[in-house]
Each structure stands twice: as C-alpha cells, then as structure tokens.
C-alpha positions as CSV (number, residue, x, y, z in Angstrom):
1,M,-27.9,5.0,-11.5
2,N,-24.8,4.8,-13.6
3,R,-24.3,1.7,-15.7
4,Q,-21.0,0.5,-17.0
5,T,-21.0,-0.9,-20.5
6,I,-18.8,-4.0,-20.7
7,T,-17.3,-4.2,-24.1
8,G,-15.3,-6.9,-25.8
9,D,-12.1,-4.8,-25.2
10,T,-12.9,-4.6,-21.5
11,L,-13.3,-8.4,-21.3
12,M,-10.1,-9.0,-23.2
13,R,-8.2,-6.7,-20.8
14,D,-9.7,-8.3,-17.7
15,N,-9.0,-11.8,-19.0
16,S,-5.3,-10.9,-19.8
17,E,-4.8,-9.5,-16.3
18,H,-6.5,-12.5,-14.8
19,R,-4.2,-14.8,-16.7
20,R,-1.1,-12.9,-15.5
21,E,-2.3,-13.1,-11.9
22,Q,-3.0,-16.8,-12.2
23,Q,0.4,-17.4,-13.7
24,A,2.0,-15.4,-10.9
25,L,0.2,-17.6,-8.3
26,V,1.1,-20.9,-10.0
27,D,4.7,-19.9,-10.9
28,P,6.6,-18.3,-8.0
29,H,9.3,-17.3,-10.4
30,F,7.0,-15.4,-12.7
31,S,8.1,-11.8,-12.9
32,E,6.1,-8.8,-14.1
33,Q,9.4,-7.4,-15.3
34,A,9.3,-9.9,-18.2
35,V,6.9,-7.5,-20.0
36,D,8.7,-5.5,-22.7
37,Y,7.8,-1.8,-22.2
38,T,9.9,-0.6,-25.2
39,I,8.1,2.1,-27.3
40,E,8.9,2.0,-31.0
41,P,9.9,5.7,-31.7
42,I,8.5,6.0,-35.2
43,R,5.3,4.0,-35.0
44,L,4.7,4.7,-31.3
45,R,3.8,1.1,-30.6
46,F,4.7,-1.4,-27.9
47,H,6.4,-4.6,-29.1
48,Q,3.9,-6.8,-27.3
49,P,0.4,-6.9,-28.8
50,D,-1.2,-7.5,-25.4
51,L,0.4,-4.4,-24.0
52,E,-0.5,-2.4,-27.0
53,H,-4.1,-3.5,-26.8
54,R,-4.3,-2.6,-23.1
55,F,-2.8,0.8,-23.7
56,N,-5.3,1.5,-26.5
57,V,-8.2,0.4,-24.4
58,D,-7.1,2.4,-21.4
59,N,-6.1,5.5,-23.3
60,F,-9.4,5.5,-25.3
61,A,-11.4,5.3,-22.1
62,R,-9.5,8.2,-20.6
63,Q,-9.5,10.5,-23.7
64,V,-12.9,9.8,-25.4
65,G,-14.6,12.4,-23.2
66,L,-12.2,15.1,-24.2
67,L,-12.4,14.2,-27.8
68,R,-16.2,14.4,-27.8
69,L,-16.0,17.8,-26.1
70,S,-13.3,19.1,-28.5
71,I,-15.3,18.0,-31.6
72,A,-18.5,19.6,-30.3
73,L,-16.7,22.8,-29.3
74,G,-15.0,22.8,-32.7
75,A,-18.4,22.6,-34.4
76,I,-19.6,25.6,-32.4
77,I,-16.5,27.6,-33.1
78,F,-16.7,26.7,-36.8
79,A,-20.3,27.9,-36.9
80,V,-19.5,31.2,-35.1
81,Y,-16.9,32.0,-37.7
82,A,-19.8,32.3,-40.2
83,V,-20.2,35.9,-39.1
84,F,-17.0,36.7,-41.0
85,D,-18.2,35.2,-44.3
86,P,-20.2,38.3,-45.5
87,F,-17.2,40.5,-45.1
88,I,-14.5,38.2,-46.7
89,I,-16.4,36.3,-49.3
90,P,-19.7,38.3,-49.7
91,E,-20.4,37.0,-53.2
92,V,-20.7,33.4,-52.0
93,T,-21.9,34.0,-48.4
94,H,-25.0,31.7,-48.7
95,E,-23.0,28.9,-50.4
96,A,-20.4,29.2,-47.6
97,W,-23.1,29.1,-44.9
98,A,-24.5,26.0,-46.6
99,I,-21.1,24.3,-46.5
100,R,-20.3,25.5,-43.0
101,L,-23.7,25.2,-41.2
102,G,-25.6,22.8,-43.4
103,L,-22.8,20.2,-44.0
104,A,-19.7,20.5,-41.8
105,C,-21.3,21.3,-38.4
106,P,-24.0,18.6,-38.6
107,L,-21.4,16.0,-39.6
108,L,-19.2,16.9,-36.6
109,L,-22.2,16.5,-34.2
110,F,-23.2,13.3,-36.0
111,I,-19.7,11.8,-35.3
112,V,-20.0,12.8,-31.6
113,A,-23.4,11.1,-31.4
114,I,-22.0,7.9,-33.1
115,S,-19.2,7.7,-30.5
116,Y,-21.9,7.1,-27.8
117,M,-23.1,3.9,-29.5
118,P,-22.6,0.6,-27.6
119,G,-19.5,-1.2,-28.6
120,F,-17.7,2.0,-29.9
121,S,-14.1,1.6,-29.0
122,Y,-10.6,2.6,-29.9
123,R,-10.9,0.4,-33.0
124,H,-13.3,3.0,-34.4
125,Q,-11.0,6.0,-33.9
126,A,-10.6,6.4,-37.7
127,L,-14.2,7.5,-37.7
128,L,-13.5,10.0,-34.9
129,S,-10.4,11.3,-36.9
130,L,-12.7,12.3,-39.8
131,A,-13.7,15.2,-37.5
132,M,-10.2,16.5,-37.9
133,C,-10.5,17.0,-41.7
134,I,-14.2,17.8,-42.1
135,P,-14.0,21.6,-41.2
136,G,-10.7,21.9,-43.1
137,L,-12.2,20.4,-46.2
138,A,-15.2,22.7,-45.7
139,V,-12.9,25.7,-45.8
140,V,-11.2,24.3,-48.9
141,G,-14.6,24.1,-50.5
142,M,-15.2,27.8,-49.7
143,I,-11.8,28.7,-51.2
144,A,-12.8,26.8,-54.3
145,I,-15.9,29.0,-54.9
146,A,-14.7,32.3,-53.5
147,A,-13.4,35.2,-55.6
148,S,-10.1,37.0,-55.0
149,P,-8.9,38.0,-52.4
150,G,-11.2,35.7,-50.3
151,N,-9.8,32.6,-52.0
152,Y,-6.3,33.1,-50.6
153,L,-7.2,34.8,-47.3
154,Y,-9.2,31.8,-46.0
155,Y,-6.1,29.6,-45.9
156,A,-5.7,31.0,-42.3
157,G,-8.8,29.1,-41.4
158,I,-7.2,25.9,-42.4
159,L,-4.2,26.7,-40.3
160,I,-6.4,27.4,-37.2
161,I,-8.4,24.2,-37.7
162,L,-5.4,21.9,-38.1
163,T,-3.6,23.5,-35.1
164,Y,-6.8,23.1,-33.0
165,V,-7.4,19.4,-33.9
166,N,-3.7,18.3,-33.6
167,C,-3.3,19.8,-30.2
168,L,-6.5,18.2,-28.9
169,W,-6.2,14.8,-30.5
170,R,-5.2,12.1,-27.9
171,L,-5.4,8.9,-29.9
172,R,-3.0,7.5,-32.5
173,Y,-0.9,10.3,-33.8
174,Y,-0.7,9.0,-37.4
175,Y,-4.4,9.8,-37.9
176,S,-3.6,13.4,-37.3
177,I,-0.8,13.3,-39.8
178,L,-3.1,11.6,-42.3
179,M,-6.0,14.0,-41.9
180,S,-3.7,17.0,-41.9
181,G,-2.0,15.8,-45.1
182,L,-5.4,15.2,-46.7
183,T,-6.6,18.7,-45.9
184,C,-3.3,20.4,-47.0
185,G,-3.3,18.3,-50.2
186,A,-6.9,19.4,-51.0
187,Y,-5.9,23.0,-50.4
188,E,-2.9,22.7,-52.7
189,F,-5.0,21.1,-55.5
190,V,-7.7,23.9,-55.2
191,A,-5.1,26.7,-55.0
192,L,-3.3,25.3,-58.1
193,F,-6.0,24.0,-60.4
194,I,-9.5,24.8,-59.3
195,N,-9.3,28.5,-58.1
196,P,-5.6,29.5,-58.6
197,V,-3.9,31.7,-56.1
198,P,-1.0,34.0,-57.2
199,T,2.3,32.2,-56.9
200,N,3.9,34.6,-54.4
201,I,0.8,34.4,-52.2
202,L,0.6,30.6,-52.4
203,I,4.3,30.3,-51.5
204,N,3.7,32.6,-48.5
205,N,0.6,30.7,-47.4
206,N,2.4,27.4,-47.7
207,A,5.3,28.6,-45.7
208,F,3.1,29.5,-42.7
209,L,0.8,26.5,-43.3
210,I,3.6,23.9,-43.4
211,F,5.3,25.4,-40.3
212,G,2.1,25.7,-38.3
213,V,0.8,22.2,-39.2
214,G,4.3,20.7,-38.7
215,V,4.6,22.1,-35.2
216,S,1.1,21.0,-34.2
217,V,1.7,17.5,-35.5
218,F,4.9,17.3,-33.6
219,V,3.1,18.4,-30.4
220,N,0.5,15.7,-31.1
221,Y,3.4,13.1,-31.4
222,V,4.9,14.3,-28.1
223,Q,1.5,14.1,-26.4
224,E,1.0,10.4,-27.4
225,Y,4.6,9.5,-26.5
226,K,4.1,11.1,-23.0
227,L,0.8,9.3,-22.7
228,R,2.5,6.0,-23.4
229,Q,5.2,6.7,-20.9
230,S,2.6,7.5,-18.3
231,F,0.9,4.3,-19.1
232,V,4.1,2.4,-18.7
233,D,4.7,4.0,-15.3
234,N,1.2,3.1,-14.2
235,E,1.7,-0.5,-15.4
236,K,5.0,-0.9,-13.5
237,L,3.3,0.6,-10.4
238,R,0.4,-1.8,-10.7
239,A,2.8,-4.7,-11.3
240,E,4.8,-3.8,-8.2
241,Q,1.5,-3.5,-6.2
242,R,0.4,-6.9,-7.4
243,R,3.8,-8.3,-6.5
244,S,3.6,-6.7,-3.1
245,E,0.1,-8.1,-2.5
246,R,1.3,-11.6,-3.5
247,L,4.3,-11.4,-1.2
248,L,2.1,-10.1,1.6
249,S,-0.4,-12.9,1.1
250,R,2.4,-15.5,1.1
251,S,3.9,-13.9,4.2
252,E,0.6,-13.9,6.0
253,A,0.0,-17.5,5.1
254,A,3.5,-18.4,6.3
255,N,2.9,-16.5,9.5
256,R,-0.4,-18.2,10.1
257,A,1.2,-21.6,9.5
258,K,4.0,-20.7,11.9
259,N,1.5,-19.6,14.6
260,D,-0.7,-22.7,14.1
261,F,2.4,-25.0,14.3
262,L,3.6,-23.2,17.5
263,A,0.2,-23.4,19.0
264,I,-0.3,-27.1,18.2
265,M,3.2,-28.1,19.3
266,S,2.9,-26.1,22.5
267,H,-0.4,-27.9,23.4
268,E,1.2,-31.3,22.5
269,L,4.3,-30.6,24.6
270,R,2.5,-29.3,27.7
271,T,0.7,-32.5,28.5
272,P,3.8,-34.8,28.8
273,L,5.7,-31.9,30.5
274,N,3.1,-31.6,33.2
275,A,3.4,-35.3,33.8
276,I,7.2,-35.1,34.0
277,I,6.9,-32.1,36.4
278,G,4.3,-33.8,38.5
279,F,6.0,-37.2,38.8
280,S,9.4,-35.6,39.5
281,E,7.8,-33.5,42.3
282,I,6.4,-36.7,43.8
283,I,9.8,-38.3,43.7
284,A,11.6,-35.2,45.1
285,N,9.1,-35.0,48.0
286,Q,9.2,-38.8,48.5
287,M,5.4,-38.8,48.8
288,F,5.2,-42.7,48.6
289,G,8.2,-43.4,50.8
290,P,11.9,-42.7,50.9
291,V,14.1,-43.0,47.8
292,G,17.1,-45.4,48.1
293,Q,19.7,-42.9,47.1
294,A,19.7,-39.2,48.1
295,K,21.1,-38.2,44.7
296,Y,17.9,-39.4,43.1
297,V,16.0,-36.9,45.1
298,D,18.3,-34.1,43.9
299,Y,18.0,-35.4,40.3
300,A,14.2,-35.4,40.6
301,G,14.4,-31.8,41.8
302,D,16.6,-30.9,38.8
303,I,14.1,-32.6,36.5
304,R,11.3,-30.6,38.0
305,A,13.2,-27.3,37.7
306,S,14.1,-28.0,34.1
307,G,10.6,-29.1,33.3
308,A,9.2,-26.0,34.9
309,H,11.6,-23.8,32.9
310,L,10.7,-25.6,29.7
311,L,7.0,-25.3,30.4
312,S,7.4,-21.5,31.0
313,I,9.1,-21.3,27.6
314,I,6.3,-23.2,25.9
315,N,3.7,-21.0,27.6
316,D,5.4,-18.0,26.3
317,I,5.5,-19.4,22.8
318,L,1.8,-20.3,23.0
319,D,0.9,-16.8,24.3
320,I,3.0,-15.0,21.7
321,S,1.5,-17.1,18.9
322,K,-2.0,-16.4,20.2
323,A,-1.2,-12.7,20.3
324,E,0.2,-12.7,16.8
325,A,-3.0,-14.4,15.6
326,G,-5.2,-12.0,17.5
327,K,-6.5,-14.9,19.7
328,L,-5.0,-13.9,23.0
329,Q,-8.1,-12.8,25.0
330,L,-8.2,-10.9,28.3
331,E,-10.0,-12.5,31.3
332,E,-10.4,-9.3,33.2
333,E,-11.3,-8.8,36.8
334,P,-10.3,-6.3,39.6
335,I,-6.9,-7.1,41.0
336,D,-4.7,-5.5,43.7
337,P,-1.4,-4.7,41.9
338,V,0.5,-4.5,45.2
339,E,-0.6,-7.9,46.4
340,A,0.0,-9.4,42.9
341,L,3.6,-8.0,42.8
342,N,4.3,-9.1,46.4
343,R,3.6,-12.7,45.3
344,T,5.8,-12.3,42.3
345,M,8.7,-10.9,44.3
346,R,8.5,-13.8,46.7
347,M,9.0,-16.1,43.7
348,F,12.2,-14.3,42.8
349,R,13.9,-13.7,46.1
350,Q,15.5,-17.1,46.4
351,R,16.7,-16.9,42.8
352,A,18.1,-13.4,43.4
353,S,19.9,-14.5,46.5
354,E,21.5,-17.4,44.6
355,L,22.7,-15.0,41.8
356,G,24.1,-12.5,44.3
357,V,21.7,-9.8,43.1
358,D,20.0,-7.3,45.5
359,L,16.2,-7.4,44.6
360,T,14.0,-4.7,46.1
361,F,10.3,-3.9,45.6
362,R,9.0,-0.4,46.4
363,V,5.5,1.1,46.3
364,R,5.8,4.8,45.7
365,D,2.1,5.9,45.9
366,D,-1.3,5.0,47.0
367,I,-2.0,2.3,44.4
368,P,-5.6,1.8,43.2
369,W,-7.0,-1.5,42.1
370,L,-6.8,-2.4,38.5
371,I,-9.1,-4.0,36.0
372,A,-6.8,-6.5,34.2
373,D,-6.1,-10.1,33.4
374,P,-4.5,-11.5,36.6
375,R,-2.4,-14.1,34.8
376,L,-1.1,-11.7,32.2
377,F,-0.5,-9.0,34.7
378,N,1.7,-11.4,36.6
379,Q,3.3,-12.5,33.3
380,V,4.4,-8.9,32.7
381,A,6.0,-8.7,36.2
382,I,7.6,-12.1,35.8
383,N,9.1,-11.5,32.4
384,L,10.5,-8.0,33.3
385,T,12.0,-9.2,36.6
386,S,13.3,-12.4,35.1
387,N,15.1,-10.5,32.3
388,A,16.6,-8.0,34.8
389,L,18.0,-10.8,37.0
390,K,19.2,-12.7,34.0
391,F,21.4,-9.9,32.7
392,T,22.5,-8.4,36.0
393,P,26.0,-9.6,37.2
394,E,26.8,-10.7,40.8
395,N,26.6,-7.8,43.4
396,G,24.3,-5.9,41.1
397,S,20.8,-4.7,41.9
398,V,17.3,-4.9,40.5
399,R,14.7,-2.5,41.8
400,V,11.0,-2.9,41.1
401,D,8.9,0.2,41.5
402,L,5.1,0.6,41.4
403,G,3.7,4.1,41.3
404,V,1.5,6.6,39.5
405,D,3.0,9.0,37.0
406,T,2.2,12.7,36.4
407,A,-0.5,11.7,33.9
408,G,-2.2,9.6,36.6
409,D,-1.4,6.2,35.0
410,L,-0.1,3.2,36.8
411,V,3.6,2.5,36.1
412,L,5.4,-0.7,36.8
413,S,9.2,-0.1,36.3
414,V,12.0,-2.6,36.6
415,E,15.5,-1.0,36.9
416,D,18.7,-3.1,36.9
417,T,22.4,-2.5,36.9
418,G,23.1,-5.1,34.2
419,I,25.0,-5.1,31.0
420,G,22.6,-2.7,29.2
421,I,21.5,-2.6,25.6
422,K,22.9,-0.5,22.7
423,A,20.6,2.2,21.4
424,S,20.5,0.6,18.0
425,D,19.1,-2.6,19.5
426,T,16.3,-1.1,21.7
427,K,13.7,-1.5,18.9
428,R,14.9,-4.8,17.7
429,I,14.7,-6.3,21.2
430,F,10.9,-6.1,21.1
431,E,10.8,-8.5,18.1
432,P,10.0,-12.1,18.8
433,F,12.9,-14.6,19.0
434,V,15.4,-11.8,19.0
435,Q,18.3,-11.7,21.4
436,V,21.0,-9.1,21.4
437,E,24.3,-10.8,20.7
438,D,26.5,-10.0,23.6
439,A,29.3,-11.9,25.4
440,M,27.0,-12.3,28.4
441,S,23.7,-12.7,26.6
442,R,25.0,-15.6,24.6
443,T,25.5,-17.5,27.8
444,Q,21.9,-16.9,29.0
445,Q,19.0,-19.2,28.4
446,G,15.9,-17.9,26.8
447,T,13.9,-17.6,23.6
448,G,13.8,-13.8,23.2
449,L,10.0,-13.8,23.8
450,G,9.9,-12.0,27.1
451,L,9.8,-8.4,26.0
452,P,7.7,-9.0,22.8
453,L,5.1,-10.8,25.0
454,V,5.1,-8.0,27.5
455,R,4.4,-5.5,24.7
456,K,1.6,-7.6,23.3
457,I,0.0,-7.9,26.8
458,M,0.3,-4.2,27.4
459,S,-1.2,-3.4,24.1
460,L,-4.2,-5.6,24.9
461,H,-4.6,-3.6,28.2
462,G,-4.4,-0.4,26.3
463,G,-1.0,0.4,27.8
464,T,2.5,0.9,26.7
465,V,6.0,-0.4,27.5
466,E,9.2,1.7,27.2
467,L,12.8,0.8,27.5
468,E,15.8,3.0,28.4
469,S,19.2,1.5,28.6
470,T,22.9,2.4,28.7
471,V,25.6,-0.1,27.9
472,G,27.6,-1.0,31.0
473,E,25.2,0.8,33.3
474,G,21.9,-0.9,33.2
475,T,18.3,-0.9,31.8
476,T,15.0,0.4,32.9
477,V,11.8,-1.0,31.5
478,S,8.5,0.7,32.3
479,A,5.0,-0.9,31.7
480,T,2.2,1.7,31.9
481,F,-1.4,0.8,32.5
482,P,-3.9,3.6,31.7
483,K,-5.9,5.2,34.5
484,S,-9.1,4.2,32.7
485,R,-8.5,0.8,34.1
486,F,-8.6,1.9,37.7
487,V,-11.4,0.8,40.1
488,A,-12.3,1.7,43.6
489,P,-10.4,-0.2,46.3
490,Q,-13.6,-1.7,47.8
491,A,-14.7,-3.1,44.4
492,D,-14.7,-6.9,44.5
493,E,-15.0,-9.5,41.8
494,M,-18.8,-10.0,42.2
495,Q,-19.5,-6.3,41.8
496,W,-17.3,-6.2,38.6
497,Q,-19.0,-9.2,37.1
498,A,-22.5,-7.9,37.9
499,S,-21.7,-4.5,36.3
C-alpha cells in the first residue's frame, strides 16, 4: 500500500486553496484573476508569496524524483570514469580513486538518501544542490595533486560535470549558478596557485569552460522560466475550472429553486382552479335550476373554458418541472395507440372546425399495442395537435398519421400547412418557455412548453422527436416510439402487471 506523507508545505498549500474557495463562495465578486502571475525576470520569482510557495511545493514534488535519479546516475558515471585515471594521472591513481570512489560518490548517494527523510521539502534544496559541486570539487582536488599534463587535461571533466548538473537541475536556478561559480573558482585557484597550469593552456581551458558553463546555466534558467510559465497556465486552468464549478453549482441551485417554486405554485393553483371549473360547469349546465339570465350561462361556459385552458398550462408547467428535476415517472401499461388517438382527435374536431382548419387522422399500418404511460402518450398527441392547429391559418390543414417506419418503430407524425419555423429556430423551439417571435405567433396564447414537454416524455419512453419545417409552407413533427415497447394485441393490463 502506498502512503502519502503529509508535510507542513502540503497543509499550507491545502489551507491556502481552501481559503480561496471559501472566499469565492462568500464573496460572489471574488475573482481568481486578482492573483498576480507576473514572473520577475532576474530572480525568477512571483510577486505574491503565497503563489511562490505553491509553485515551489508543486515543482519540488514533480522534480524531486528526477533529481534523485540524476544524482544517483551522476555518482555511477563519475565512478565509471575511474578507468581513465591510470592512463591520464598514473602517478596519483590511488589518491584519485580515494577522492572519486571513497569520498565523492558516497557523498552523492548520501544526499540522495537524505532526500527521502520525512519532512524533506523544497526548503532543503540547498542540500540537494551540493551534489552539483561535489564531483566538480573532486576533479579540482585531482588536478591539485596531478602532474603535468594531467593537471590541465582534467579541466574537461569539470566542463562535463557542470554541463550535466545544470541541464538536469529543476529547482531554483541561482543554486546552479552558485555551485558552478564555486567549482570554477576552485579550479582557477588551483590552476593559478596550487598546481599552476601554463598560461596559454589556462586561457584556452577557461575559454571553453566559461562558454560551456555559461550556455548550460542559461539552459537551466530557461528551464525554470518555462516551468513557472507552465505552472501559471495550470493555475489559470484550475482557477477557471473552480469558477466553472461554482457557476454550475449556483446554476443548479437556481434551477432546483425554480423547479421547486413551479411545482409548489402549480399544486397551489390547481386546487382553486378545479373548484372554479367545477362550479362554472354546474352553472353552465344549470344543474340546480335555470339561471335568470342566459348571458350568465354563456359567461359560465367562458369561465370554464378559460379555467380549463389555465389548468392545462399549469399541468404542463408541473410536468416540465418534474421532468427537469428527474421526478417525472412513467406509469406504464399496454395501450392501443389507435384508440387513444381516436379519443384525442374527437377532442380537437370541434376546435378545428371553429378555426376553419381541415383535421384528418390516418392509420397507415397494422399498429401493435404499446407499453407506455397512457396520460403522457395522450399528452404528446394533444401538444403536437394543439400546436399544429394554433399556427395553421384558416383553410389550412392538419394531418395526423400513425404508422411503422422502415426500422420497425412506431411513428406519430403531425403535419400542418402553417406558418413554419426558420431553420435557425428549430433547435431553440425545444427549449422551455421559448416561442419563436413571429407576427402570428405573438398573437397566440401559450407558454412555449408544448414541444419541450413532448421531448421529455419521448425521452422517458426511450423515443425521439424530430421537427422539419419550411417557412410559409408548414411543419412536420414526428414522435417515434421504439419497437422494444411493442406488445401483442391480445395482451391486457392484468397480464402486463402479472409479468
């Protein structure tokens, strides 16, 4: 089992992120963009201490594995180079091996071992950086005791070491400058005062040494700068992600509040509306005796019609709010689609006649029974037919077809010769409370819930709804029920419930 060591740096980072998240929740105007991501070009530091700390913690966690590997490999490579000592400095081979194998390599491996201690963090990177100069100082020590020409040939070892460590160091770049300067300074002191090197050779060595070390230090600088830029990009991405999550959370909370409000209001309004509809129907039918004025009977009929229309709107709102909240449940049973649609068409024939619209219903195939929610199935037919009649002008036609498509699915299609819908509005029309602004549509009553509710109902049944429309020619809406919902014609409700 892997165990994660929780250090003080980790706790500080988590606490700072927690404070920012809490501030963002309390203060809606809090912005992640208030963080100053500017990188000082010389010191390579962020202006904000908290950001600098988080970078150091994050970068150390990412790079410490590579640093350990590079130090360990450096110790191995440095030990392997011992095979050249007998050929270059044969007179002090054993002393060189003592420095190389007895001192430098064990120190490098000791530093690697220390880095695994609990609590070791980026604050201890100065100790890690000693690994950059230990092999270089070891070579300087060999130069100090070697005879000519070994004392001036081994400068190449310093160049290789400093290039290696600078290109693999991933922490603060000024440590690489400091350790490189210390190593080069020690070499200059030995070459000038301890074991002097001929001036022309020293100049030549210094030219290559300064150039090689300078380039490798610059590479190290660029590496840290790029690491900081990458950290900034990740921080901005994380900030945007947190912001998106907060906005999504607020949006979901607002949506839940809206759905709860609609559900509560719908329930509260339905009770008095049912009373209004019931009493107006009693008056219109003069169940308890004649009404003194005939106009009152007509008014009662108008009240009942208006109440029924308002109740249908409230029912749509309640259904769509339930569907949005995932609470709209199917009460399934076998139904005969043809008989269900016949009842629905009888409801609309009088209205179609009053509007001067020709309403026809055609069954194209042998239609099987369907496992569906009877109320919601009727709701699909009612909403599609009502929409078609609403936007079809006088002398137009509405044709309702029921059939089986080539895939074997049941398709209920409603085609009208109405005003049509622009192609750019066909997706928007399925959004709740959206009505396409049109000279005719603005004069029509409605909430814009018909098609969105149809799509929700069809989705619950595993089906789809598609719309094709041409402005000025008409619209066809097709609701498709999958063939997996078919049952045998002789199946009855008791058989379905028993199964």
